[in-house]
C-alpha angles and dihedrals in degrees: 000000000000135000130223127224121268138065108207110108111115138181088260088059090057090051089050091047089057091063093062103021096102092065085079086076086073091062114097093211091049092051089047091051092053087049089054090052092050090048091050090050090058108157094357121196115243147261090060125198123203101200110203091010096176111189092345100260093148096041089050088062096050109095111238097205113105093355131122133237117321121196127187123195130188138157092228118086090198092054091049093047091057093043093052091055093050099040111046091162092067138061123231131210131188105237137148119228088212090064137060104286118241096243136098122249114284094012099143139051093202136021123194122188115182119187096334107093092074090063100052121102096235115020093187091055091049091050089050089054090051089052091050096053096040121091118241109284089011117150128252123194119183128181116188138154114272123232107273095021117170119212089193090067089055088055089048092052091047095056092034091232121189092208120114118272090245090067090063101039127112092019094169098054097085124029095210093049090046092054091047092052093046091052091047091052098045125080099221142013096254092054091045091053092052092048091051087061089054090045092057091054094044089052089061093043091054090058101038109126095206095052121098126222114189141217116215089250095052095046092049091048093051090051093048093048093050103054106285134123139174087053119185127174128190136159128261141159094064087322091293096109134054121232113204123189122185145150127239109249116252090240115040117210114252115238 
């Protein structure tokens, strides 16, 4: 795990992110990543917690028929407001992944955390909280950006470009080049404009000192040290994110 080099992302930025976050649904690699999560869920055990649910893009894709209780938590009121409109089959709670979560021990059969673990202050502590509120043998699925991720390669995968990877690398290093690549990848001007909003926020995220970007080894070790077993890690989101699946150990270590 390594950190980048800034310290500027604020709570107001998360609220702003909520206003344009759903444009990610237009990205082919993002939709494919959510499909990978749903496939990994399989016949998930319920209740199910989406930790850091954002605007509810994953929950919106989980069929409600014949399923159990679904809970989404996020620290952003704006994210939750949008999620609650889209996902009437779920319940939403305001909760911070940096704090003790407002649930009893062994409350959930499954926890999913998509692109939120990188932004917590202490990933190991957050994973320990997930272990606490999961039932024995409950499932954990985490998606998070890998160390060295390249957003330009996500753009390349979206537009199915035949150009070399090097053409798309280091997308955040030059604002004019970034805008040019976004416009090249998008199908129309309206979509490009909305993605340029996302690009500005992603530019800050890529340089945020307090954010954590993981290697497969580090992510697996954190999971193992905090009460998980049967750990598997693969790549998703145009191979720029890691997807970890694991089980809570039958006997959780006492703190």
